[in-house]
PAZA-348035 format. One record per residue (C-alpha): x, y, z; chain; residue in three letters. Coordinates in Angstrom, 3 decimals. Layout:
REM PAZA-348035
<atom xx="X" yy="Y" zz="Z" c="A" r="ALA"/>
...
//
This chain:
REM PAZA-348035
<atom xx="112.665" yy="60.200" zz="-64.794" c="A" r="UNK"/>
<atom xx="115.945" yy="59.474" zz="-66.553" c="A" r="UNK"/>
<atom xx="114.492" yy="60.675" zz="-69.811" c="A" r="UNK"/>
<atom xx="113.472" yy="63.959" zz="-68.175" c="A" r="UNK"/>
<atom xx="116.989" yy="64.460" zz="-66.808" c="A" r="UNK"/>
<atom xx="118.510" yy="63.798" zz="-70.186" c="A" r="UNK"/>
<atom xx="116.146" yy="66.232" zz="-71.800" c="A" r="UNK"/>
<atom xx="117.146" yy="68.989" zz="-69.413" c="A" r="UNK"/>
<atom xx="120.812" yy="68.761" zz="-70.302" c="A" r="UNK"/>
<atom xx="122.172" yy="70.863" zz="-73.091" c="A" r="UNK"/>
<atom xx="125.460" yy="71.528" zz="-74.690" c="A" r="UNK"/>
<atom xx="126.249" yy="74.383" zz="-72.319" c="A" r="UNK"/>
<atom xx="126.585" yy="71.980" zz="-69.387" c="A" r="UNK"/>
<atom xx="129.808" yy="70.507" zz="-70.764" c="A" r="UNK"/>
<atom xx="132.907" yy="71.997" zz="-72.322" c="A" r="UNK"/>
<atom xx="135.750" yy="70.305" zz="-74.060" c="A" r="UNK"/>
<atom xx="139.114" yy="70.299" zz="-72.299" c="A" r="UNK"/>
<atom xx="141.505" yy="72.890" zz="-73.658" c="A" r="UNK"/>
<atom xx="143.979" yy="71.377" zz="-76.049" c="A" r="UNK"/>
<atom xx="147.217" yy="73.103" zz="-76.830" c="A" r="UNK"/>
<atom xx="147.570" yy="73.583" zz="-80.499" c="A" r="UNK"/>
<atom xx="150.708" yy="71.993" zz="-81.843" c="A" r="UNK"/>
<atom xx="152.658" yy="74.279" zz="-84.042" c="A" r="UNK"/>
<atom xx="154.428" yy="72.597" zz="-86.848" c="A" r="UNK"/>
<atom xx="157.910" yy="74.081" zz="-86.985" c="A" r="UNK"/>
<atom xx="158.891" yy="72.246" zz="-90.117" c="A" r="UNK"/>
<atom xx="159.754" yy="74.847" zz="-92.670" c="A" r="UNK"/>
<atom xx="160.338" yy="72.515" zz="-95.573" c="A" r="UNK"/>
<atom xx="164.025" yy="73.422" zz="-95.843" c="A" r="UNK"/>
<atom xx="166.646" yy="70.719" zz="-95.994" c="A" r="UNK"/>
<atom xx="169.692" yy="71.464" zz="-93.855" c="A" r="UNK"/>
<atom xx="172.938" yy="69.566" zz="-93.608" c="A" r="UNK"/>
<atom xx="174.353" yy="68.485" zz="-90.263" c="A" r="UNK"/>
<atom xx="176.870" yy="71.333" zz="-90.255" c="A" r="UNK"/>
<atom xx="174.140" yy="73.861" zz="-91.014" c="A" r="UNK"/>
<atom xx="172.004" yy="72.502" zz="-88.172" c="A" r="UNK"/>
<atom xx="174.933" yy="72.736" zz="-85.759" c="A" r="UNK"/>
<atom xx="175.695" yy="76.289" zz="-86.876" c="A" r="UNK"/>
<atom xx="172.043" yy="77.346" zz="-86.496" c="A" r="UNK"/>
<atom xx="171.791" yy="75.839" zz="-83.009" c="A" r="UNK"/>
<atom xx="175.078" yy="77.448" zz="-82.022" c="A" r="UNK"/>
<atom xx="173.914" yy="80.858" zz="-83.298" c="A" r="UNK"/>
<atom xx="170.935" yy="80.713" zz="-80.927" c="A" r="UNK"/>
<atom xx="173.298" yy="80.776" zz="-77.942" c="A" r="UNK"/>
<atom xx="173.834" yy="84.482" zz="-77.335" c="A" r="UNK"/>
<atom xx="176.428" yy="83.942" zz="-74.599" c="A" r="UNK"/>
<atom xx="178.498" yy="81.821" zz="-76.973" c="A" r="UNK"/>
<atom xx="178.327" yy="84.505" zz="-79.669" c="A" r="UNK"/>
<atom xx="179.549" yy="87.098" zz="-77.167" c="A" r="UNK"/>
<atom xx="182.378" yy="84.732" zz="-76.214" c="A" r="UNK"/>
<atom xx="183.364" yy="84.392" zz="-79.870" c="A" r="UNK"/>
<atom xx="183.445" yy="88.187" zz="-80.158" c="A" r="UNK"/>
<atom xx="185.594" yy="88.472" zz="-77.012" c="A" r="UNK"/>
<atom xx="188.060" yy="85.858" zz="-78.294" c="A" r="UNK"/>
<atom xx="188.295" yy="87.657" zz="-81.647" c="A" r="UNK"/>
<atom xx="188.963" yy="90.990" zz="-79.927" c="A" r="UNK"/>
<atom xx="191.625" yy="89.425" zz="-77.708" c="A" r="UNK"/>
<atom xx="193.272" yy="87.780" zz="-80.734" c="A" r="UNK"/>
<atom xx="193.259" yy="91.088" zz="-82.628" c="A" r="UNK"/>
<atom xx="194.752" yy="92.824" zz="-79.593" c="A" r="UNK"/>
<atom xx="197.415" yy="90.127" zz="-79.317" c="A" r="UNK"/>
<atom xx="198.580" yy="90.330" zz="-82.927" c="A" r="UNK"/>
<atom xx="197.928" yy="94.001" zz="-83.723" c="A" r="UNK"/>
<atom xx="198.548" yy="95.664" zz="-80.360" c="A" r="UNK"/>
<atom xx="202.371" yy="95.614" zz="-80.439" c="A" r="UNK"/>
<atom xx="202.394" yy="96.909" zz="-84.032" c="A" r="UNK"/>
<atom xx="199.984" yy="99.757" zz="-83.331" c="A" r="UNK"/>
<atom xx="201.767" yy="100.945" zz="-80.181" c="A" r="UNK"/>
<atom xx="204.961" yy="102.960" zz="-80.270" c="A" r="UNK"/>
<atom xx="206.171" yy="101.270" zz="-77.065" c="A" r="UNK"/>
<atom xx="208.438" yy="98.257" zz="-77.358" c="A" r="UNK"/>
<atom xx="207.295" yy="95.437" zz="-75.047" c="A" r="UNK"/>
<atom xx="210.862" yy="94.274" zz="-74.359" c="A" r="UNK"/>
<atom xx="212.721" yy="97.588" zz="-74.045" c="A" r="UNK"/>
<atom xx="213.278" yy="98.817" zz="-70.451" c="A" r="UNK"/>
<atom xx="212.668" yy="102.479" zz="-69.615" c="A" r="UNK"/>
<atom xx="213.811" yy="103.091" zz="-66.014" c="A" r="UNK"/>
<atom xx="212.606" yy="106.694" zz="-66.065" c="A" r="UNK"/>
<atom xx="208.990" yy="105.506" zz="-66.475" c="A" r="UNK"/>
<atom xx="209.020" yy="102.518" zz="-64.117" c="A" r="UNK"/>
<atom xx="205.999" yy="101.576" zz="-61.970" c="A" r="UNK"/>
<atom xx="203.593" yy="103.974" zz="-63.679" c="A" r="UNK"/>
<atom xx="199.901" yy="103.506" zz="-62.941" c="A" r="UNK"/>
<atom xx="197.438" yy="102.873" zz="-65.799" c="A" r="UNK"/>
<atom xx="196.973" yy="105.931" zz="-68.006" c="A" r="UNK"/>
<atom xx="200.149" yy="107.769" zz="-67.061" c="A" r="UNK"/>
<atom xx="202.288" yy="109.091" zz="-69.920" c="A" r="UNK"/>
<atom xx="200.238" yy="107.231" zz="-72.499" c="A" r="UNK"/>
<atom xx="200.716" yy="103.813" zz="-70.928" c="A" r="UNK"/>
<atom xx="197.171" yy="102.392" zz="-70.932" c="A" r="UNK"/>
<atom xx="197.940" yy="99.552" zz="-68.522" c="A" r="UNK"/>
<atom xx="200.842" yy="101.290" zz="-66.783" c="A" r="UNK"/>
<atom xx="204.436" yy="100.036" zz="-66.675" c="A" r="UNK"/>
<atom xx="206.347" yy="97.414" zz="-64.734" c="A" r="UNK"/>
<atom xx="209.367" yy="97.868" zz="-62.459" c="A" r="UNK"/>
<atom xx="211.660" yy="98.118" zz="-65.494" c="A" r="UNK"/>
<atom xx="209.497" yy="100.710" zz="-67.220" c="A" r="UNK"/>
<atom xx="208.207" yy="98.373" zz="-69.916" c="A" r="UNK"/>
<atom xx="204.716" yy="99.061" zz="-71.231" c="A" r="UNK"/>
<atom xx="202.306" yy="96.502" zz="-69.759" c="A" r="UNK"/>
<atom xx="199.718" yy="96.791" zz="-72.542" c="A" r="UNK"/>
<atom xx="202.147" yy="95.809" zz="-75.280" c="A" r="UNK"/>
<atom xx="203.629" yy="93.091" zz="-73.070" c="A" r="UNK"/>
<atom xx="200.174" yy="91.671" zz="-72.342" c="A" r="UNK"/>
<atom xx="199.339" yy="91.784" zz="-76.068" c="A" r="UNK"/>
<atom xx="202.618" yy="90.119" zz="-77.044" c="A" r="UNK"/>
<atom xx="202.313" yy="87.604" zz="-74.216" c="A" r="UNK"/>
<atom xx="198.765" yy="86.704" zz="-75.217" c="A" r="UNK"/>
<atom xx="199.954" yy="86.118" zz="-78.770" c="A" r="UNK"/>
<atom xx="202.694" yy="83.774" zz="-77.568" c="A" r="UNK"/>
<atom xx="200.281" yy="81.873" zz="-75.303" c="A" r="UNK"/>
<atom xx="197.748" yy="81.469" zz="-78.119" c="A" r="UNK"/>
<atom xx="200.449" yy="80.456" zz="-80.587" c="A" r="UNK"/>
<atom xx="201.893" yy="77.791" zz="-78.281" c="A" r="UNK"/>
<atom xx="198.460" yy="76.411" zz="-77.398" c="A" r="UNK"/>
<atom xx="197.136" yy="76.273" zz="-80.968" c="A" r="UNK"/>
<atom xx="200.270" yy="74.746" zz="-82.494" c="A" r="UNK"/>
<atom xx="200.464" yy="72.096" zz="-79.772" c="A" r="UNK"/>
<atom xx="196.755" yy="71.271" zz="-79.916" c="A" r="UNK"/>
<atom xx="196.625" yy="71.033" zz="-83.721" c="A" r="UNK"/>
<atom xx="199.492" yy="68.560" zz="-83.649" c="A" r="UNK"/>
<atom xx="197.821" yy="66.718" zz="-80.756" c="A" r="UNK"/>
<atom xx="194.585" yy="66.662" zz="-82.750" c="A" r="UNK"/>
<atom xx="196.306" yy="64.964" zz="-85.669" c="A" r="UNK"/>
<atom xx="198.232" yy="62.487" zz="-83.505" c="A" r="UNK"/>
<atom xx="195.393" yy="61.734" zz="-81.090" c="A" r="UNK"/>
<atom xx="192.746" yy="61.317" zz="-83.791" c="A" r="UNK"/>
<atom xx="194.920" yy="59.029" zz="-85.911" c="A" r="UNK"/>
<atom xx="195.993" yy="56.991" zz="-82.884" c="A" r="UNK"/>
<atom xx="192.426" yy="56.603" zz="-81.623" c="A" r="UNK"/>
<atom xx="191.079" yy="55.654" zz="-85.055" c="A" r="UNK"/>
<atom xx="193.653" yy="52.907" zz="-85.523" c="A" r="UNK"/>
<atom xx="193.357" yy="51.574" zz="-81.982" c="A" r="UNK"/>
<atom xx="189.573" yy="51.500" zz="-81.921" c="A" r="UNK"/>
<atom xx="188.973" yy="50.248" zz="-85.449" c="A" r="UNK"/>
<atom xx="191.389" yy="47.328" zz="-85.576" c="A" r="UNK"/>
<atom xx="191.030" yy="46.293" zz="-81.920" c="A" r="UNK"/>
<atom xx="192.520" yy="43.020" zz="-80.698" c="A" r="UNK"/>
<atom xx="196.257" yy="42.914" zz="-80.044" c="A" r="UNK"/>
<atom xx="196.771" yy="46.214" zz="-81.835" c="A" r="UNK"/>
<atom xx="194.382" yy="47.949" zz="-79.439" c="A" r="UNK"/>
<atom xx="195.906" yy="46.287" zz="-76.374" c="A" r="UNK"/>
<atom xx="199.465" yy="47.312" zz="-77.257" c="A" r="UNK"/>
<atom xx="198.492" yy="50.867" zz="-78.174" c="A" r="UNK"/>
<atom xx="196.488" yy="51.336" zz="-74.969" c="A" r="UNK"/>
<atom xx="199.400" yy="50.095" zz="-72.832" c="A" r="UNK"/>
<atom xx="201.573" yy="52.782" zz="-74.467" c="A" r="UNK"/>
<atom xx="199.075" yy="55.538" zz="-73.570" c="A" r="UNK"/>
<atom xx="198.801" yy="54.244" zz="-70.018" c="A" r="UNK"/>
<atom xx="202.571" yy="54.417" zz="-69.555" c="A" r="UNK"/>
<atom xx="202.810" yy="57.935" zz="-71.001" c="A" r="UNK"/>
<atom xx="199.848" yy="59.219" zz="-68.971" c="A" r="UNK"/>
<atom xx="201.530" yy="58.204" zz="-65.698" c="A" r="UNK"/>
<atom xx="204.482" yy="60.558" zz="-66.316" c="A" r="UNK"/>
<atom xx="203.759" yy="64.035" zz="-64.865" c="A" r="UNK"/>
<atom xx="203.991" yy="66.911" zz="-67.314" c="A" r="UNK"/>
<atom xx="206.379" yy="68.813" zz="-64.998" c="A" r="UNK"/>
<atom xx="208.936" yy="66.009" zz="-65.178" c="A" r="UNK"/>
<atom xx="208.714" yy="65.885" zz="-68.977" c="A" r="UNK"/>
<atom xx="209.152" yy="69.644" zz="-69.315" c="A" r="UNK"/>
<atom xx="212.030" yy="69.733" zz="-66.832" c="A" r="UNK"/>
<atom xx="213.867" yy="66.982" zz="-68.703" c="A" r="UNK"/>
<atom xx="213.292" yy="68.725" zz="-72.019" c="A" r="UNK"/>
<atom xx="214.583" yy="72.020" zz="-70.632" c="A" r="UNK"/>
<atom xx="217.749" yy="70.223" zz="-69.517" c="A" r="UNK"/>
<atom xx="218.197" yy="68.720" zz="-72.984" c="A" r="UNK"/>
<atom xx="216.848" yy="71.579" zz="-75.103" c="A" r="UNK"/>
<atom xx="217.142" yy="75.323" zz="-74.730" c="A" r="UNK"/>
<atom xx="214.311" yy="76.935" zz="-72.737" c="A" r="UNK"/>
<atom xx="211.811" yy="78.424" zz="-75.146" c="A" r="UNK"/>
<atom xx="208.760" yy="77.852" zz="-77.273" c="A" r="UNK"/>
<atom xx="209.985" yy="74.626" zz="-78.855" c="A" r="UNK"/>
<atom xx="210.611" yy="72.901" zz="-75.528" c="A" r="UNK"/>
<atom xx="207.139" yy="73.840" zz="-74.263" c="A" r="UNK"/>
<atom xx="205.408" yy="72.802" zz="-77.500" c="A" r="UNK"/>
<atom xx="207.337" yy="69.522" zz="-77.574" c="A" r="UNK"/>
<atom xx="206.394" yy="68.752" zz="-73.968" c="A" r="UNK"/>
<atom xx="202.724" yy="69.454" zz="-74.620" c="A" r="UNK"/>
<atom xx="202.835" yy="67.314" zz="-77.756" c="A" r="UNK"/>
<atom xx="204.264" yy="64.289" zz="-75.949" c="A" r="UNK"/>
<atom xx="201.242" yy="63.723" zz="-73.715" c="A" r="UNK"/>
<atom xx="198.600" yy="66.188" zz="-74.886" c="A" r="UNK"/>
<atom xx="197.197" yy="63.787" zz="-77.493" c="A" r="UNK"/>
<atom xx="196.363" yy="61.012" zz="-75.026" c="A" r="UNK"/>
<atom xx="192.950" yy="62.344" zz="-73.983" c="A" r="UNK"/>
<atom xx="191.955" yy="62.937" zz="-77.609" c="A" r="UNK"/>
<atom xx="193.007" yy="59.400" zz="-78.596" c="A" r="UNK"/>
<atom xx="190.932" yy="57.853" zz="-75.822" c="A" r="UNK"/>
<atom xx="187.810" yy="59.796" zz="-76.764" c="A" r="UNK"/>
<atom xx="188.222" yy="58.996" zz="-80.469" c="A" r="UNK"/>
<atom xx="188.799" yy="55.317" zz="-79.657" c="A" r="UNK"/>
<atom xx="185.602" yy="55.191" zz="-77.581" c="A" r="UNK"/>
<atom xx="183.632" yy="56.720" zz="-80.453" c="A" r="UNK"/>
<atom xx="185.126" yy="54.305" zz="-82.984" c="A" r="UNK"/>
<atom xx="184.276" yy="51.302" zz="-80.804" c="A" r="UNK"/>
<atom xx="180.618" yy="52.337" zz="-80.968" c="A" r="UNK"/>
<atom xx="180.574" yy="53.301" zz="-84.631" c="A" r="UNK"/>
<atom xx="182.394" yy="50.298" zz="-86.106" c="A" r="UNK"/>
<atom xx="179.551" yy="47.939" zz="-85.137" c="A" r="UNK"/>
<atom xx="176.940" yy="49.939" zz="-87.028" c="A" r="UNK"/>
<atom xx="175.223" yy="48.288" zz="-89.985" c="A" r="UNK"/>
<atom xx="176.625" yy="50.646" zz="-92.593" c="A" r="UNK"/>
<atom xx="180.179" yy="49.841" zz="-91.458" c="A" r="UNK"/>
<atom xx="179.491" yy="46.113" zz="-91.642" c="A" r="UNK"/>
<atom xx="177.949" yy="46.607" zz="-95.080" c="A" r="UNK"/>
<atom xx="181.047" yy="48.488" zz="-96.271" c="A" r="UNK"/>
<atom xx="183.263" yy="45.649" zz="-95.060" c="A" r="UNK"/>
<atom xx="181.044" yy="43.091" zz="-96.795" c="A" r="UNK"/>
<atom xx="181.346" yy="45.011" zz="-100.058" c="A" r="UNK"/>
<atom xx="185.125" yy="44.752" zz="-99.815" c="A" r="UNK"/>
<atom xx="185.836" yy="48.440" zz="-99.136" c="A" r="UNK"/>
<atom xx="189.432" yy="48.978" zz="-97.931" c="A" r="UNK"/>
<atom xx="189.902" yy="49.663" zz="-94.222" c="A" r="UNK"/>
<atom xx="191.568" yy="53.017" zz="-94.878" c="A" r="UNK"/>
<atom xx="188.571" yy="54.197" zz="-96.907" c="A" r="UNK"/>
<atom xx="186.109" yy="52.970" zz="-94.266" c="A" r="UNK"/>
<atom xx="188.037" yy="54.790" zz="-91.537" c="A" r="UNK"/>
<atom xx="188.299" yy="58.137" zz="-93.297" c="A" r="UNK"/>
<atom xx="185.020" yy="58.170" zz="-95.235" c="A" r="UNK"/>
<atom xx="182.658" yy="56.428" zz="-92.815" c="A" r="UNK"/>
<atom xx="184.057" yy="56.312" zz="-89.273" c="A" r="UNK"/>
<atom xx="185.838" yy="59.666" zz="-89.028" c="A" r="UNK"/>
<atom xx="182.924" yy="61.860" zz="-90.244" c="A" r="UNK"/>
<atom xx="180.577" yy="60.268" zz="-87.703" c="A" r="UNK"/>
<atom xx="183.045" yy="60.864" zz="-84.879" c="A" r="UNK"/>
<atom xx="183.827" yy="64.436" zz="-85.939" c="A" r="UNK"/>
<atom xx="181.331" yy="66.039" zz="-83.568" c="A" r="UNK"/>
<atom xx="183.005" yy="64.621" zz="-80.478" c="A" r="UNK"/>
<atom xx="186.444" yy="65.367" zz="-81.908" c="A" r="UNK"/>
<atom xx="185.621" yy="69.051" zz="-82.447" c="A" r="UNK"/>
<atom xx="184.129" yy="69.356" zz="-78.957" c="A" r="UNK"/>
<atom xx="187.163" yy="67.730" zz="-77.337" c="A" r="UNK"/>
<atom xx="189.514" yy="69.948" zz="-79.319" c="A" r="UNK"/>
<atom xx="187.716" yy="73.107" zz="-78.201" c="A" r="UNK"/>
<atom xx="187.891" yy="72.023" zz="-74.562" c="A" r="UNK"/>
<atom xx="191.604" yy="71.239" zz="-74.992" c="A" r="UNK"/>
<atom xx="192.534" yy="74.769" zz="-76.106" c="A" r="UNK"/>
<atom xx="191.916" yy="76.530" zz="-72.741" c="A" r="UNK"/>
<atom xx="193.607" yy="73.637" zz="-70.937" c="A" r="UNK"/>
<atom xx="196.685" yy="74.026" zz="-73.134" c="A" r="UNK"/>
<atom xx="196.748" yy="77.810" zz="-72.592" c="A" r="UNK"/>
<atom xx="196.511" yy="77.319" zz="-68.836" c="A" r="UNK"/>
<atom xx="199.265" yy="74.691" zz="-68.930" c="A" r="UNK"/>
<atom xx="201.557" yy="77.036" zz="-70.839" c="A" r="UNK"/>
<atom xx="200.817" yy="79.822" zz="-68.347" c="A" r="UNK"/>
<atom xx="201.484" yy="77.471" zz="-65.436" c="A" r="UNK"/>
<atom xx="204.816" yy="76.315" zz="-66.887" c="A" r="UNK"/>
<atom xx="205.816" yy="79.922" zz="-67.466" c="A" r="UNK"/>
<atom xx="204.724" yy="80.818" zz="-63.930" c="A" r="UNK"/>
<atom xx="207.069" yy="78.221" zz="-62.386" c="A" r="UNK"/>
<atom xx="209.968" yy="79.395" zz="-64.531" c="A" r="UNK"/>
<atom xx="209.826" yy="76.880" zz="-67.392" c="A" r="UNK"/>
<atom xx="208.383" yy="79.269" zz="-69.949" c="A" r="UNK"/>
<atom xx="209.803" yy="81.483" zz="-72.665" c="A" r="UNK"/>
<atom xx="213.150" yy="83.093" zz="-71.824" c="A" r="UNK"/>
<atom xx="213.514" yy="86.788" zz="-71.072" c="A" r="UNK"/>
<atom xx="212.950" yy="89.347" zz="-72.460" c="A" r="UNK"/>
<atom xx="210.031" yy="87.591" zz="-74.179" c="A" r="UNK"/>
<atom xx="206.823" yy="87.430" zz="-72.220" c="A" r="UNK"/>
<atom xx="203.778" yy="85.218" zz="-72.003" c="A" r="UNK"/>
<atom xx="200.801" yy="85.619" zz="-69.702" c="A" r="UNK"/>
<atom xx="202.371" yy="83.150" zz="-67.292" c="A" r="UNK"/>
<atom xx="205.707" yy="84.961" zz="-67.103" c="A" r="UNK"/>
<atom xx="203.938" yy="88.293" zz="-66.551" c="A" r="UNK"/>
<atom xx="201.900" yy="86.824" zz="-63.714" c="A" r="UNK"/>
<atom xx="205.112" yy="85.387" zz="-62.272" c="A" r="UNK"/>
<atom xx="206.837" yy="88.772" zz="-62.525" c="A" r="UNK"/>
<atom xx="203.926" yy="90.754" zz="-61.109" c="A" r="UNK"/>
<atom xx="202.504" yy="88.673" zz="-58.273" c="A" r="UNK"/>
<atom xx="205.366" yy="89.546" zz="-55.902" c="A" r="UNK"/>
<atom xx="204.476" yy="93.235" zz="-56.260" c="A" r="UNK"/>
<atom xx="200.711" yy="92.777" zz="-56.473" c="A" r="UNK"/>
<atom xx="200.046" yy="94.511" zz="-53.147" c="A" r="UNK"/>
<atom xx="201.917" yy="97.711" zz="-54.067" c="A" r="UNK"/>
<atom xx="201.371" yy="97.667" zz="-57.847" c="A" r="UNK"/>
<atom xx="198.293" yy="95.500" zz="-58.499" c="A" r="UNK"/>
<atom xx="198.034" yy="96.555" zz="-62.140" c="A" r="UNK"/>
<atom xx="201.137" yy="94.496" zz="-62.943" c="A" r="UNK"/>
<atom xx="199.265" yy="91.264" zz="-62.321" c="A" r="UNK"/>
<atom xx="195.612" yy="92.237" zz="-62.800" c="A" r="UNK"/>
<atom xx="195.756" yy="92.701" zz="-66.574" c="A" r="UNK"/>
<atom xx="197.551" yy="89.442" zz="-67.498" c="A" r="UNK"/>
<atom xx="195.271" yy="87.530" zz="-65.102" c="A" r="UNK"/>
<atom xx="192.221" yy="89.210" zz="-66.659" c="A" r="UNK"/>
<atom xx="193.283" yy="88.296" zz="-70.194" c="A" r="UNK"/>
<atom xx="194.055" yy="84.712" zz="-69.172" c="A" r="UNK"/>
<atom xx="190.678" yy="84.388" zz="-67.428" c="A" r="UNK"/>
<atom xx="188.759" yy="85.806" zz="-70.406" c="A" r="UNK"/>
<atom xx="190.522" yy="83.467" zz="-72.839" c="A" r="UNK"/>
<atom xx="189.862" yy="80.360" zz="-70.757" c="A" r="UNK"/>
<atom xx="186.261" yy="81.326" zz="-69.962" c="A" r="UNK"/>
<atom xx="185.538" yy="82.234" zz="-73.581" c="A" r="UNK"/>
<atom xx="186.847" yy="78.984" zz="-75.026" c="A" r="UNK"/>
<atom xx="185.045" yy="76.911" zz="-72.383" c="A" r="UNK"/>
<atom xx="181.732" yy="78.624" zz="-73.136" c="A" r="UNK"/>
<atom xx="182.250" yy="78.127" zz="-76.886" c="A" r="UNK"/>
<atom xx="183.089" yy="74.447" zz="-76.358" c="A" r="UNK"/>
<atom xx="179.950" yy="73.970" zz="-74.231" c="A" r="UNK"/>
<atom xx="177.836" yy="75.655" zz="-76.891" c="A" r="UNK"/>
<atom xx="179.304" yy="73.496" zz="-79.671" c="A" r="UNK"/>
<atom xx="178.618" yy="70.345" zz="-77.673" c="A" r="UNK"/>
<atom xx="175.014" yy="71.399" zz="-77.032" c="A" r="UNK"/>
<atom xx="174.545" yy="72.346" zz="-80.691" c="A" r="UNK"/>
<atom xx="175.813" yy="68.939" zz="-81.839" c="A" r="UNK"/>
<atom xx="173.566" yy="67.093" zz="-79.377" c="A" r="UNK"/>
<atom xx="170.509" yy="69.104" zz="-80.501" c="A" r="UNK"/>
<atom xx="171.273" yy="68.371" zz="-84.143" c="A" r="UNK"/>
//
């Protein structure tokens, strides 16, 4: 009976389960870490658009005032409160007749300049501070961390106000204020990375071989922490730009007749109901800058993690 049943079966009664064919994506090419990060970043179309937007804004900031025949700081009472497009003023004019386009361009340049100068200095200070604190540890780490804790408890507004009382209001006072506490977050992140890296086998091997601490820090520890450093730096740029705009908005920014995005927002928000164009354009530029840098920073972080 069983034999008869077995004889009646054939191969058509059964079928193998469908297996997905695995595609081998290995192309045989050898890519460095930087090349892998760049390739992963290039796959993010939104990030590429953000890079293009930031480049266009930067070009507008540094070339706009030179290409326009309107002076951003020269009043023209006869052409005050013009709407966008009138008499060749693309963004209109303010209550003093100054061209808003050239003022937005010049103000964006000042905001970018302040943010980048402050953050580059913070990058150097914060990275060096975090490397030393995390690598040597012990009493050195304890003392250095107590210093950062004390500085981080002082509000930025108080620091800026005191600096304005001591120094003349302007770019240097703002940059100095941002430098005093802006490096703290970077130092903490670098320190956390160093604490993880310094216990790796290749670091212990370098110490065993008698390699100097300075060489271990800059040739072994720093390159392996660079991914997190770059990501933190990119996230810090929009924060610094917003901080500069906020300080300018509350009256601690660049002195008149110079303009930054914050001072233009401060000047225009009181007349926003009657003349909305006075505040819309600086707010739009500030929003695009912050959004663009945040998207780029997110994309860089994802690209590093995927690599």
